[in-house]
C-alpha positions as CSV (number, residue, x, y, z in Angstrom):
1,M,-7.1,23.0,1.9
2,D,-10.3,22.7,-0.3
3,L,-10.4,21.3,-3.8
4,K,-10.8,24.8,-5.5
5,A,-7.5,26.0,-3.8
6,L,-5.6,22.7,-4.7
7,F,-7.0,23.2,-8.4
8,D,-5.5,26.8,-8.5
9,K,-2.2,25.6,-7.3
10,I,-2.0,22.8,-10.0
11,V,-2.9,25.3,-12.7
12,H,-0.1,27.6,-11.5
13,C,2.4,24.8,-11.4
14,V,1.5,23.4,-14.9
15,L,1.6,27.0,-16.5
16,K,5.0,27.8,-14.7
17,S,6.4,24.6,-16.3
18,Y,4.9,24.5,-19.9
19,G,3.7,27.9,-20.6
20,E,2.1,28.6,-23.7
21,R,2.6,25.0,-24.8
22,V,-0.7,24.3,-22.8
23,L,-4.0,24.5,-24.6
24,A,-6.2,23.1,-21.6
25,I,-5.9,21.9,-18.1
26,I,-8.9,19.5,-17.3
27,V,-9.4,17.8,-14.0
28,F,-11.6,14.6,-14.2
29,G,-12.7,11.6,-12.0
30,S,-13.7,11.8,-8.4
31,A,-12.2,15.2,-7.7
32,T,-15.0,16.7,-9.8
33,R,-17.5,14.9,-7.4
34,P,-17.0,15.9,-3.8
35,R,-19.4,13.3,-2.6
36,D,-17.4,10.5,-4.1
37,F,-13.8,12.1,-3.3
38,V,-12.2,10.6,-0.4
39,W,-9.5,12.8,1.2
40,G,-6.1,10.9,1.7
41,L,-7.0,8.0,-0.8
42,S,-8.4,9.4,-4.1
43,D,-5.9,10.9,-6.5
44,I,-6.2,14.0,-8.6
45,D,-6.5,13.1,-12.2
46,V,-5.8,15.8,-14.6
47,L,-5.5,15.8,-18.6
48,L,-3.0,18.3,-20.1
49,V,-3.8,19.2,-23.8
50,M,-0.7,20.5,-25.6
51,N,-0.3,22.3,-28.8
52,D,2.7,20.2,-30.0
53,K,3.8,16.8,-30.0
54,I,4.7,15.1,-26.8
55,D,7.8,13.1,-25.9
56,E,6.7,9.6,-24.7
57,S,8.8,10.1,-21.4
58,G,6.5,13.0,-20.6
59,R,3.2,11.4,-21.5
60,S,2.4,10.6,-17.9
61,I,3.4,12.7,-14.9
62,E,2.9,12.3,-11.2
63,E,3.4,15.0,-8.9
64,S,2.7,15.8,-5.3
65,V,0.9,19.2,-4.6
66,D,0.6,20.0,-1.0
67,G,0.8,16.3,-0.1
68,F,-1.9,15.2,-2.7
69,K,-1.0,12.8,-5.4
70,V,-1.7,14.4,-8.9
71,S,-1.7,12.1,-11.8
72,M,-1.3,13.8,-15.2
73,V,-1.9,12.5,-18.5
74,V,-0.3,14.6,-21.4
75,F,-2.0,14.4,-24.9
76,E,-1.5,16.6,-28.2
77,K,-4.6,18.0,-29.5
78,G,-4.9,15.7,-32.4
79,E,-4.4,12.7,-30.1
80,V,-7.5,13.7,-28.0
81,E,-9.4,13.7,-31.3
82,E,-8.2,10.2,-32.2
83,A,-9.1,9.0,-28.6
84,A,-12.5,10.3,-29.2
85,V,-12.9,8.2,-32.3
86,A,-11.5,5.2,-30.6
87,G,-14.1,5.6,-27.8
88,S,-11.3,6.1,-25.0
89,P,-12.9,6.2,-21.6
90,L,-10.7,9.4,-21.1
91,V,-12.7,11.4,-23.6
92,H,-15.9,10.2,-22.1
93,W,-14.8,11.4,-18.8
94,I,-13.8,14.9,-20.5
95,K,-17.4,15.2,-21.6
96,K,-19.3,13.8,-18.7
97,D,-17.0,14.2,-15.5
98,S,-14.7,17.0,-15.8
99,I,-14.0,20.6,-14.8
100,V,-11.9,22.8,-17.3
101,L,-9.6,24.6,-15.2
102,Y,-7.8,26.4,-17.9
103,Y,-8.3,27.0,-21.8
104,S,-5.8,29.2,-23.7
105,S,-8.7,30.5,-25.6
106,E,-12.5,30.5,-26.5
107,K,-11.5,28.5,-29.7
108,V,-10.1,25.8,-27.5
109,L,-13.1,25.7,-25.3
110,D,-15.4,25.4,-28.4
111,W,-13.2,22.5,-29.6
112,L,-13.5,20.7,-26.3
113,N,-17.3,21.1,-26.4
114,S,-17.3,19.6,-29.9
115,L,-15.8,16.4,-29.0
116,S,-18.3,13.5,-29.2
117,P,-16.8,10.2,-28.2
118,R,-18.7,6.9,-28.9
119,I,-18.9,3.7,-27.1
120,T,-16.9,1.2,-29.1
121,S,-15.4,-2.3,-28.4
122,Y,-12.3,-0.6,-27.2
123,T,-14.3,1.4,-24.5
124,L,-15.6,-2.0,-23.3
125,E,-12.2,-3.7,-23.4
126,V,-10.8,-0.9,-21.4
127,F,-13.4,-1.1,-18.8
128,R,-13.2,-4.8,-18.4
129,R,-9.4,-5.0,-18.4
130,S,-9.3,-2.2,-15.9
131,S,-11.9,-4.2,-13.5
132,V,-9.6,-7.2,-13.6
133,V,-6.4,-5.3,-13.0
134,A,-7.9,-3.4,-10.1
135,Y,-9.1,-6.7,-8.6
136,G,-5.5,-8.0,-8.9
137,I,-4.2,-4.8,-6.9
138,A,-6.6,-5.4,-4.3
139,A,-5.5,-9.1,-3.9
140,D,-1.8,-7.9,-3.6
141,Y,-2.7,-5.5,-0.8
142,Y,-4.5,-8.4,0.9
143,F,-1.0,-10.1,1.2
144,Q,0.5,-6.8,2.5
145,R,-2.2,-6.8,5.3
146,N,-3.7,-3.4,4.2
147,G,-7.5,-3.7,4.4
148,R,-8.4,-0.2,3.4
149,R,-6.4,-0.5,0.2
150,V,-7.8,-3.8,-0.5
151,V,-11.5,-2.2,-0.2
152,H,-10.4,0.9,-2.1
153,H,-9.4,-1.1,-5.3
154,L,-12.3,-3.6,-5.0
155,Y,-14.6,-0.5,-5.2
156,H,-12.6,0.3,-8.6
157,S,-12.8,-3.1,-9.9
158,L,-16.6,-3.5,-9.2
159,R,-17.3,0.0,-10.5
160,H,-15.3,-0.6,-13.7
161,A,-17.3,-3.8,-14.1
162,L,-20.5,-2.1,-13.9
163,R,-19.5,0.6,-16.2
164,Y,-18.6,-2.1,-18.7
165,R,-21.9,-3.8,-18.4
166,S,-23.9,-0.6,-18.4
167,A,-22.1,0.6,-21.6
168,R,-22.5,-2.8,-23.3
169,E,-26.3,-3.1,-22.5
170,L,-27.7,0.3,-22.2
171,N,-25.0,2.2,-24.1
172,N,-24.6,4.6,-21.1
173,I,-21.6,5.0,-18.8
174,P,-22.6,5.8,-15.2
175,V,-20.2,8.2,-13.7
176,S,-21.2,9.1,-10.0
177,N,-21.6,6.4,-7.2
178,E,-25.3,7.2,-7.3
179,E,-25.5,6.5,-11.0
180,V,-23.5,3.2,-10.5
181,Y,-25.9,2.2,-7.8
182,A,-28.8,2.5,-10.2
183,A,-27.0,0.5,-12.9
184,A,-26.2,-2.2,-10.4
185,E,-29.7,-2.6,-9.4
186,K,-31.2,-2.5,-12.8
187,L,-28.5,-4.9,-14.5
188,C,-27.2,-7.2,-11.8
189,G,-29.8,-7.3,-8.9
190,R,-29.6,-6.3,-5.1
191,E,-26.8,-8.5,-4.4
192,V,-24.1,-6.5,-6.4
193,L,-25.7,-3.3,-5.2
194,E,-25.2,-4.0,-1.5
195,V,-21.5,-5.1,-2.3
196,F,-20.9,-2.0,-4.1
197,R,-22.8,0.1,-1.3
198,E,-20.6,-1.6,1.4
199,L,-17.3,-0.9,-0.5
200,V,-18.3,2.9,-1.0
201,G,-18.8,3.1,2.7
202,L,-15.9,1.3,4.0
203,R,-13.4,3.3,1.8
204,R,-14.4,6.5,3.6
205,G,-13.4,5.0,7.0
206,K,-9.8,5.2,8.4
207,R,-9.3,1.5,8.8
208,V,-10.7,-1.7,7.4
209,E,-10.1,-5.1,9.3
210,I,-8.2,-7.5,7.1
211,G,-11.0,-10.1,7.9
212,V,-13.6,-7.7,6.3
213,A,-11.3,-7.1,3.3
214,D,-11.0,-11.1,2.9
215,R,-14.6,-11.5,2.9
216,L,-15.4,-8.9,0.2
217,L,-12.5,-10.2,-1.9
218,E,-14.5,-13.4,-2.0
219,E,-18.0,-11.7,-2.6
220,V,-16.7,-9.6,-5.4
221,S,-15.0,-12.7,-7.0
222,R,-18.2,-14.5,-6.8
223,V,-20.2,-12.0,-8.8
224,I,-17.6,-10.1,-11.1
225,G,-17.0,-12.9,-13.7
226,G,-20.9,-12.7,-14.7
227,I,-20.7,-8.9,-14.9
228,V,-17.7,-8.7,-17.3
229,E,-18.4,-12.2,-19.0
230,L,-15.1,-13.8,-17.9
231,K,-14.1,-16.9,-16.1
232,F,-13.2,-15.4,-12.7
233,P,-11.3,-17.6,-10.2
234,R,-13.0,-17.5,-6.8
235,W,-10.8,-15.8,-4.1
236,I,-11.1,-18.6,-1.6
237,Y,-9.5,-20.8,-4.0
238,V,-6.7,-18.5,-5.0
239,K,-5.8,-17.7,-1.5
240,Y,-5.6,-21.2,-0.4
241,L,-3.6,-22.3,-3.3
242,L,-1.1,-19.4,-2.7
243,K,-0.8,-19.7,1.0
244,N,-0.1,-23.3,0.5
245,I,2.8,-22.9,-1.8
246,G,4.5,-20.1,-0.1
247,D,4.5,-16.3,1.0
248,P,3.0,-14.1,-1.8
249,A,5.3,-11.2,-2.6
250,I,3.5,-9.9,-5.8
251,V,0.2,-10.7,-7.1
252,S,-1.5,-9.6,-10.5
253,Y,-4.5,-10.5,-12.5
254,G,-4.7,-10.4,-16.3
255,I,-7.0,-11.8,-19.0
256,E,-6.2,-14.6,-21.3
257,K,-9.0,-15.1,-24.0
258,N,-12.1,-15.2,-21.9
259,V,-10.3,-16.4,-18.5
260,V,-8.9,-14.3,-15.8
261,R,-5.3,-15.6,-14.9
262,V,-3.7,-15.1,-11.6
263,V,0.2,-14.4,-11.7
264,A,2.1,-14.4,-8.5
265,F,5.7,-14.3,-7.3
266,L,6.1,-16.2,-4.0
267,I,8.7,-17.3,-1.6
268,A,8.5,-20.9,-1.6
269,R,8.5,-22.3,1.9
270,R,10.5,-25.5,1.3
271,K,13.3,-24.0,-0.8
272,R,13.1,-20.5,0.3
273,K,13.5,-18.9,-3.1
274,Y,11.2,-17.0,-5.3
275,I,9.0,-18.9,-7.8
276,R,6.4,-17.8,-10.3
277,V,2.9,-19.3,-10.1
278,V,0.3,-19.0,-12.8
279,I,-3.4,-20.0,-11.9
């Protein structure tokens, strides 16, 4: 199935479920860029704009359409306008990186075209936080021995970091991989560019050796702190410490002031019980 046929099915399913409540159905992210989309790995990201208030339980919806994971975010029209003023990356994607699959009237389309999001401190904070969280997911997959997923989330981590740096210094958010390449070379140099190129290439493969994933976790940890202006722990240190304490079960990364903290739940070898470790 091609993406166009998949988009048609999404529209059919959404309108069948919500009917006249729907003002617009917008797909954004890599699904709008066939060169960046990886079949079997990339999600289909969709924004639903509704004409009435949304129950919080229905704010985020995940569906499977013909085996593809479709992640839907549901906003009321006024909330989209508020998000544009705040500088939410979501509205930047609507303007720069989206396909409007359905709109209920020309008036709605004119309204979408009139949105003018700014780059704000909130924009920067979302990119920076997303970069750190994605790195943590990559680290978690390392301990699950899933090299391809490690690379996939490292790709997102470094891409978010480069978008942060570009938005901060150039007042521009690169969208496609080609645009991120240009930002990486201009702002960070060849080393970061080559790491990002390798991640892009590897995530298109069917399998990534865990040793390769391990090396890339270290390489990204070495450069990412400088990009997002945070004290970022080196992977070689985090891995050594966790493995010497026990068997990691859950690993996550977060920001505390200007320092990246690692929180892990492990099965301690000596006591054979779960413990929580903060680095």
